[in-house]
Every structure is written in C-alpha cells, then in structure tokens.
N, C-alpha and C positions, 0 to 999 in steps of 0.2 A: 548502559552503554549506548550512546546515541547511534542512530542509523543501523540499529540492529535488524539483521536479516529475518529474524524470527516474525517480525510483523508481516513480512511478505507471504508467509503461509496461508493465512486467512484471505488474503488478497488473490492468491492464486485460486483458492476455492471459489471465491466470488466470480472470478473469470470464467471458471467452468460453467457456473450457473447463469452468469450474465452475458455470456458470449459477446457479441458485437456491441451490446449496450453498456459495456463496462471496460474501461481502459485500464489494463494492468500497468502500462507504463506510467500513466498519470497517477495511478494509485501509488507506484513507487516513488514518483516525484513528490507527492504530498508527504510521504514518509520522511524523506530527506528534509523537506521544507519545515515540517513541524519541529524537527530536532535541531534545527540551526541554533535556535535559543539555547538548548541543552549544551551544545558545543561551545558557544560563547561563554556560558556560565561556568563550564568545566575549565576552560582556558583562563578565565579571570580568577579561578580558585574559589568561587562561591560555594557556600555550604549546602544550598538548595539549588538543584538543577532545573527542575521542572516548574515553570512559571506560568505567564499568561497564555502561551501558546498550547499549553496542556490543560486548558479549560475548554469547555464546549464553546464559549464565546469566542475565545482566541482561535480555536480550531475552525470555526466558521470562517473567520477572516483568512486564515491560512488556506483553507479549502477554496474559497473564492480567488485568491491569488494563484493557487495551483491549477485552477481552471484556466484562467486568462493567461498566464505565463507558461504553465505546464503543457497545454495543449500544443502550442507552436514548437516548444523545445523538444517535446517528445516526438512530434511528427518528423522533426528534423533528424532526431536520433535514429527513428526508423528508417527513414530514407537513407541515411549513411550506412546503417546496418545492412539494408538491401544491396547497396552498391558494393559493399565488401564481401558479403557472403553469397549473393545471388544476383550478380550484375545483369544477367539476361532475364530475371524474374521468373525462371522456370524451376528453380531450386525449391525443395521442401522447407528450406529456411526463410523463404521470402514471407514478409509480413506486410500486409497493407499499411502503408504509412498515413493513411487517412484516419483521423480519430473525430467521430461526431461530437457535436457539443453535449448531447446526452451522455455519451460514453465518457466524456471528460468530466462531466458533472458527477456522474455515479462514481467513477474511479476516485475523484478528489474527495468528495464528501464522505464516502464510505471509508476512505483512506484515513482522513483526519479523525473522524469520529470513532473508528475502530482503534486507532492508535491511542486516543485519550482513554477509551474504555479499557483496553489491555493494560496500559501503564497505571491506570487508577487501581487495578487490582494488585499490582506490583509495588507501588511506592506510597509509603505512609504520608509523605509530606506534600502530596498532590491535593489540590482543591479544585476538582473538575467542575464544580457548580459555581465557582466564584464568578462574579462578585455577588451572587445571590445567597451563597452559603459557603461556610469553610469546611463543610462536612465531606468526607470521602467514603460513602456508604459501600463502595466495592472493595475497599482495601481488605485483602486477605480472604475473600470469599472462596478462592481457589489457591492452593499452594503454588508458589512460584515455579517449582519444578513440574508441576502438573499442567500449569498454564503454558509453560515452554513446549512441553510434550504435545499438548492440544495443537498449538500453533504449527509445530513441525509436522505433526500428523496430517493437518489440513493441507499443508504444502505437499506432503507425500501422496495424499489422496489425489490432489490435483494433478501432480506429475503422472501417476499411474492412469488416471482418467484420460489425460491427454495422449498417453501412449496407446491405450485401448482404442480411442477415437481415431488416432492415425492408422493403426493397423486395420480398423473397420472400414475407413475410407478407401484404403489401398486395396483391400479385398474386394470392395463393391465397384472399384474402378476396373478391375480386371475382368468383370463379368460381362 
C-alpha cells in the first residue's frame, strides 16, 4: 500500500535521537514523494508497483528533490499549523517552522533510504541495487509481520519518549 504510515515509526525514532538535526516533516514528505510512482503504477494497473524510485539510485534523486521542495513546503505547513493551534505562539503545540538545511538533508535522505530498505525486505519484485544488480538480498530477512511490528514499536517508543520528555520539561520549569 503506498503512503503507508508504518514507515513513520522509524522516522519518529530518528527524530528522538536526531532532535533539531532531523526534520520529521521532511522525512514524511520524502515518504510520500517516493511512493508517488507506486500510486501511478497502481492506477495504471501495472503488475509491478516498485520501480526506479525504489532503488537506492532513484531514492537519492527523490531525496534531493525532497530537500529542495520539501523544506519550503514543510516550513509553510508548520507555519499554518502554528497559526491554527497556537496563534499566539505560547501553546505547547507550537512547533518552530524553521527547518535547517542539515535537518532537511537528514530527514529526506534517511527517509528515502529507510523506505527502500524496509520495502526491500517486504517485496520480492524490488531491485534496490539497480542498475548495478537485479538482486534483492534483503527480501525475507525478517517476516513482514515482524517488520511491521518493529516499525510500529519504534513509533510507540518515540511517542512514549516524547511524553516523558514533555513531563520532564514541565517538572523542571516549575522548580
């Protein structure tokens, strides 16, 4: 299924460890961007859904586009988010709309490469090393159900970590 939210679990975990050096919004943008080809192929009724964008070479190009296009798009989305949920900028839901180029780079490239990595494990017809090789050495290394649970578990870990950090900050502010 294109645009699967399961890919966001590892991205959320990267955000926990990467902090301001990792843009989760650009990561999400890259997840959607890489699956546009899958959506087009599904709409056309192709038998193979994962093509060039699901190779590391294609993912690199999608990653570069995600940096250049995703950074300003995601900054605009964050600005709109803040206007809707925190018009005064004092709400806990406020998110800085500024994304550094490094954070955009890390979000986009980790996004596309992790996407190809995860999908390589799940889909036999993928050729992630093309045009250099037709092999898919990762296919089946982990059962699909276990892989999904791992991705969901990473997302749950990130959510719990964010909650703990928020409680910690609030407790330290009141001292």
